[in-house]
N, C-alpha and C positions, 0 to 999 in steps of 0.2 A: 504494500500500500504506500509506504513512504517513497519508494523509488518511482512509483506511478505518479504521485503528486509532484515529485521533483521533475519528472518529464513534462507534466502539465505546465509547470513554471518555465521550463526551458522553451516551451512553444509560445507562451503568451507574453513573457517578459522580453522587451526588445533588447538588442545589443546596446549597452551603454558606453559612452565615452568616459575614459579613453581606453582603459585596458582591454576589455572584452572586444569592443568594436575594432580596436587596432589589430589584435591577433586574428580576428575573423577576416578583416580586410587583407592582412598579409597572406592568409590562406587563399582568399578569393583571387588576389593578384597572382599568386603562384599558379593557380588553376588557369586563369585567363592568359597568362604569359607563356605557359608551358615551360617555365624555368623552375625546375625542381631542385636546383642547387642554391641559388642566391635568393635570400629572403628580401622582399621589398615592402616598405610601408607606404610608399607613394610610387607611381609609375616611374621606373628608372632611378629610383632612390633606394639604395641598399639599406638594409636593417641588420646591423652587426651585433645586436645585443643578445641574441639567442640562437641556439642550434635549431635544426629543422623538424625534429620528430613530431611535436604536437601540430606543427603547420602541415606536415605531410598528411597526418591523420585527418585533419579538418578538410584539407583540400580533396582528399580521396572521398571523404563522406559527401562533400558537395558535388563532386564529379558524378557520384552514383545517384544522389537524391535530389540534386538541384541546389542552387544557391539560396540558402535561408539560414536564419539564426539557429533553428533546430538542427539542421544538418551540420552546421559548424560546431555545435555543442555536443552532439551525440557521442563522438569519441571519448569525451571526458566521462560520460555516463558509463560507457562500456569498460573503460579503464578502471573506474571505481568498482564496478561489479567484479572485475578481475581481482582487484585488491581484496575484496570480501572473500572471494573463493580461496585466495592464497592464505589469508589469515585463518580461514577455516581449516585448511590443510595443516598449518603449523600448530594450531590449537589441538587438532585431532591427535597429533603425535604425543601431546603432553597431558591434555585435559579430557580426552575422550570425545565422543560425538556430541554430548550435551555441552561440553565446554566449547566445542567448535561453533555450535549454534549461537551460544551466548557471546562469544567473541565477535561474531558477525553482527549480532544485535547491538553490542556496545559501540563498535566502530561506525555502524550505519547511523547511529543517533548522536554522534558527537557533532557539535555545531559546525566546525570547520570542514569536516568530511562531507557533510551534506551540502555545504556551500561549494566545495571543490568539485562535487560530483556532476555539475552541469554547467561549467564555465569554460569559455574559450581562453585558456591560459596555458603556460608551459608546465604549471605545477601538477596537474593530474598525471602527466607523463612521468615527471620526476618521482612522484609518490609511488607510481606503479613500479618503476625501476628499483627504487629503494626497497620496496616490499619484496620484490622478486629476489634481490640479493639477500635480504635478511632471512627470508623463509628458506630458500634453497641452501644457503650456507648452514643453517641450523640442521636441516634434514640430512645433509651430507655428513655433518659432524656426529650425527646419531647413527652413522654407518648405514644409511638408507642407500638406495640405488645410486651407482656412480654417475648417472646422468645429471643428478642434482649438482655435482661439482662443475659441470660444464654450464649449467644454468646460471651459476654465480657469475661467470665471466660474460655470459650473454647479458645479464643484468647490468654489469659495468659498461659494456659496449653501448647498450641502449641508453644508459644514463648519461654517457658522454654526448649522445645525440639529443637527449631530452633537455639538459641544462648545462652541460659542460663539466669541467673538473670539480665543480662544487659537489657532485655526487660523492666524491671521496669524503667530504665532511660528514655526510649522513651514513656512510657505509664503512669505509676503510678505517677511519679513526675509532669508531665504536668497536670494530672487530679487533683492532690492535690492542685496545684496552682489555677487551674480554679474553682474548687469547692469553694475555699476561696474567690476569686475575685467575682464570680457570686452569692455567698451566696446560694449555692445549696446543702449543706451538708444534710439537712433534706430530701429533695426530693431524693437525691442519696440513702440514707439509706432506704427509703420506696420503691423505685422503683427496686432496684437490689436484687436478691436472694442471700444474702451474705453467708448463711450457705450452702445451696445446691450448690451454685456456687463455693464456695471455695473447697468443696469436689469434684466437677467436675474437677477443675484445678488440684488438687492432683491426682485424678484418671487418668488423662491424662499423667502427667509428672513424678510422683513419682516412678512408677514401674520401668521405665528405669534407673533412677538414682540409685535405690537400686541394680538392677541387674548389672549395670556398676561397682559400687564399689565392689560388690562381685567378679566379674570377673577380675577386675583390681584394687586391693587394692592400695590406695593412689590417685586414680583418683579425688575424691571429693576435697581433699586438694589442689591439683595442679589447678584444674579447677576453684574452687570457689575463693581461696585466690590469686593464682598466676595470672590467666587470668582476674580476675575481680577487683583486687585491686592493686597488685604490678605492673601490666602492666601500669596502669594509674598514680599511685602515685609515682613511682620511675623512674625518667628519666634514659634511657639507661638500663632498667632492663635486667639483664643477665640470668634470670631464664627461659627464653623461650626455651623450648625443641625442637621446630620445626621451628624456624626462627631466626629473629633478631629484636632488638628493632628499631622502626621507630621514631627516635628522631626528632621532629619538633619543631619550635618556638611556644611558647604559643600563642594561638589565631589563629593558622593556620586553625582551623576548619572553621572560617569565610571565608577564601579564598576558601576552598573546597566547602562551601555552595554557594558562588557566582558563581564559575566555573561550579558546578554541575547543577545549575538551569538556566544556559544560554539557550536561549536568554532572558528568561522572567525576570531574576534577573536584567539585564541591563535595560529593559523596565520599570520595577517597580521603579528602582532608578530614572529614568527620570521623571516618573509621580509624585513621591514623592516630587520632587523639583520644579516641574512646574505647578502642579495642586492643588490649595488650596481645591477644593471640595473633594479631596482624604481624607483629615483629618476630614471632617464633617460627622460624623457617627450618624445615628438616634439611639436614645436610645434603641429602640426595637432590634437593630442589635448588641448591645454591647456584649452580651454573645456569639454570633456567632464568632465575630472577636477575642474576648478574647480566645475562645476555640482554634481557628486555630493558633493564635500567641503563645499560651502556648505549643502546639505540635511542633511548629517550634523552638522557642527560648530556651525553657528549656533545651533540650538536647544539643543544640549548646553552651549555656552558661556553661553547665556542663563540656563539653569537651574542653572548652576554657582554662582550667587550667591544662589540660593533654598535655604532650609532646609526648607520645608514641601513636600516632594516625595515621590513614590512611584514605584516602578519602571515603571508603564505609560507614564510620560512619555517613555520611550525608544522605544516602539512605532513612532511615525510615521517614525523615521529608518531603520528596518530595510530598506525597499526600496532606498534609496540606498546603504546599506552593502552589500547583496547585489550591486548593480550594480558597485560599486567593486571588491569582491573578485573578481568574475567578469572584469572588465576587466583587472585585474592578472594573473590567472592565464592568460587567453587571450593577453595580450601577452607574457608570459614563457614561453609554450608549455608550461604545466604542467597540461595537461588530464588527463594520466595521474594526477597527484597529486590533482587535483580529483575525478576519478572515484572514487579510492580513499577519500578522506575522505567523499565523499557516501554511498557504499554503507555504510561502517561507521557513519556517523552515523545514517543512515536506519534501519538495523537496530537500533541501540541505542535510538533514540527510539521506534521501533515497539514493541519489547519493553518499554520503560519504561511506555508507555501501557497496554499489556495488563496488566502487573504491578500498576500503580497501580489499574486498574479492579478487578482481582481482590481487592486488599487492601481497597479501600473496601467491597466487598460481603462479604468473608469476615470482616473485623475492623472493622465499622463503628464500634464503641465506641472504637476506638483512633485511627482515621484520619479519621472523618467529623465535621464540625461542622454537621450538619443534623438537623432534627427529624423527618425522614421516617420513621424507625423507630417513634418514639412515635406519630405520626399513623396509621401503619399498624396499630399495636396498638389504638389507640382505635377505628378503623374496623372492626376485626375483632370487638371485644367489644361495641360499643354495640348496643342492642336496637331503637332507633328513630331516625329522622332528627332528632328533637328533642333527643336527648342530645348535647350539645356538649362540647368539651374546653376546660377552663379552666386556664391556667398561673398559678402563684403568682408572677407577675412584674409589673413596672410596665407593661410593654407586651409583646404577643406578639412572638416572634422572627419574622423574615421567612420563614424556611423553614417554620415551623408555619402561617403564614398561607397560603403558596403551596400546600403539600401538602394542607391542609384546605379549600382553595377558599374561604378567607376566613371559615371557621366558628370558628377558634380565638379564644378570648377570654383576657384576662389581667387580674388584679387582685391586689393585696396588702391590699385593704381588706375588712374583715369584713362591713361593711354591704352593699357591692356584691356580695360573694360570696353572702351570704344571699338577696339579691334574685333572683339567678340560680338558686340552688338551690331557691327556693320555686316555680319554674316547673315542677319535675319533676326526675327523676333526671338527673344530669350527671356528667362525668368531671373529675377534678382532678389536676393534675400538681404535685407538690412537688419542690423541688430540695434538694440537700444542702449547697449553698454559702451561700445566704442564707435562713435560717429566717424564717418570717413568724409573725405573732401566732397564727394558727389552725393552725400546723403540728402541734403536739403533740396537740391534741384530735382532729384528723383521723387521725393515726397510731394513736391509742388506740381510736377508734370504728369504723374501717373497715379492711378487709383489702387489702393491696397486690395489684395485678394483675400488674404487671411493672415492673422497674427497668432503666433503660438509661443507660449512660454517655454523656454528651453535653457537649462543650466543658469538660472538666475538672471535671464535676460529675455527680452521679447523679440522674437524673430518675425519679420513681416515680409510677405511675398508680394512682389510686383511683377506684372507682365509688361515688358518693354517691347512694344510693337513698332516703335519708330525711334530713330536716333535722338537721344537727349540733346538739348541745345548746347551743352558744354562740349559735345563731341565735334561740333562744327570746326573748332579751332585745330583739330587734329586731322581733318579730312584734306 
């Protein structure tokens, strides 16, 4: 039921600027340009900030289902379902079938997981790769089928394509600590196919990195050094080409962890302070709890010293957190409490998804940060395919590009505007926040068609069916 409500929200909530609309537009551009190597956020403008895995998935989905918000989002939902299945398999090995079911239930009802499950971002792909590594490494270390050893390296290869070297923070660092604490170095060396596996990782990831650098010289320098070191080591880093620095207080990642794992984080804190049995762990379970805690705490501690962070950095630790909560409740024989919290949380989250979907469609001017309404108005009123929509902005917003299938234009320059208007009737969008040089003449000479509140401003659509008077000086 919860995943069905999430799918309903994916269909009815428009792609909002800037994150979701940007990644959806990057995927649409990949599909329309047939360029499956170089990511672009505007036509012929490369996007160096992320690898291609999530973009590939969204582009393939839109290739099969048509260009739409739902098609762009569907891969995130399928990746999330894959994570639930992987967590079930890992819980099954330690907590039995009932523990596996409850681990799935806990993960599915954490706030951030549900948010991640239907969004066009790189994070669902990274979450899936981290989960793949975590689960397969544990199963191989329990001497299960040797194929799990190869799956570890597949996870690392895909992780490099999902988000880059940062996958090591969520997998390699926790594993190094756990191998030391559990004294499993020798077993690890014997059980994993290090040579063949390493070649497998390189075979998956390296070809794209080589092709990307050849197509976009300078990409590796920006992506490796800028996005993976300067972003975290230099507060307020100004080298970001595609956004702005998210300057947060040190340690803010812990707040994100608590909020993102609600309601289970609150319950866990209560149990930690009120139940002494929680701290009494059998020696045979030590390595299990150490494993889960390493996957939760090592990345969180790592990002505690970074100030340029955002809440999705918590997403990859959610499966380990769900397994930890399930293990504690099963050990304490609290399944009745687990069942009660799960049902209440599922009902509340399902209703919340439905309500949010209704609000976005009933009051789009209040809740939406998307240009979909304006694009729909333009498509409804234009008389021919040659009548484009032009925004009085320095660059078109990503949602306008996506919903117009790349037809939206933008300029604040009179000369460029007059060149476009000289080609025939066009539609022009003026906003109320940043008046441009030609705003007053347009308002005086043409009648407004529709006004829509968008991102704390009022966008007004005009049909320019004759050249404005100010264009005469450029003719």
